[in-house]
N, C-alpha and C positions, 0 to 999 in steps of 0.2 A: 671527955671533952674533944670537940672538933678542932680542926685547924683553925677555922674562922674564929672559934671562941678563944683559943690561945692568942691570936693575933689582936683581937679586940680587948681582951682583959690583961695582957701582960706587955703591952707597949706603951711608951710614952711619947710625948711630943718630940723629945730629943730623938727617939728611934724612928719616928716618921720623917724627920729632917734627914737622918742618916740614910734611910731608904730612897729618900728623894734625891739625895746627892749621888748615890750608887747609880740610880736609873738614869740621871742626867749625864753621868760619864760614860754610859752606854749609848747615848743618844746620838751616835753618828755612824753611818754604814761602815766606815773603815775600822771603827773600834768593834763592831759586831763581827766583822770578818776576823779581826784579831783573835778575839775570844773563841770563834770557832775553830780556827787554825790551832790555837793552843790548847784546845780540850783534848787532843789526843797525845800531844808530846810538846816537850819544851822546844823553843826555837830562838835562834839569834836575829838580830835585826836583819842581816843579809838574807836569811832564810825567809823571813816574813816578806821582805822586799820581793823576793823571787816569786813566793807563793801567791801573794796578793796583787802583784803587778802595779805596786805603788812605788814612789821614789823613797829614797832613805830619809830625807828630812820629814816627810809626811808620817812615815811608820814611827820614826822616833819621837815625834811630837805626840801622836796619839798614845804611844806606850807611856809618855810621861803622864798624860792625863790618867791613863788607867793604873799607874803605879801610884800616883798621889791620891786616888779615890780607894787604894786598897783592893784593886781588882787583880793586878799581876804583881810578881816579885821578880827581881833580877839577881842572878847568881853568876858570879864570875867563872868562866870556863876558859882558862888561859887569857888570851888577850880580848876575848869576846864576853859579852854578857847574854846569859841564856835566860830567857823569860818564861815563867809558868804562871798558870792561874793559881790564885790563893787557895781556892778550894772548888770543889765540884758544884757548889750552889750558883756560881756564876754562869757556868756552862748551862745548867738547867733554866736559869732566868732567860738566857738568850735564846736556847732552843725552844722554850715554852712561847716566847714572844714570836718567833718565826712561825711556829705552828699556828698560833692564833691569827697571825697576820695574813697567812695563806689559806685559812679556812673561810668558807662562805658563811656570812652571819646575815641571817634574814632581817631586813629593815636597816641595815647599816650603810646603805647608800653605795654599795659596790655593784 
């Protein structure tokens, strides 16, 4: 059975909605950048602010979206919350999307 066969035969409408919701939660450049930053190691909000050159309210709002969609999880580290990706699938989705976006595709209007 190929991967495509698995996806076609073992998914439901609810699974499609869940996948759609996940992709929608990643549909902001700042959230893509957060996922890329977190794929290597856990980070606190202030570390993401410094790494991404965004302000703290922006980073916090994007983390809220990612947390609510099950992309990241926060764990207390003293007075701070350290964020990590829930699993490696998220990093793969984002890096595959970046790879696709930067490839030349004949007839794609680029």
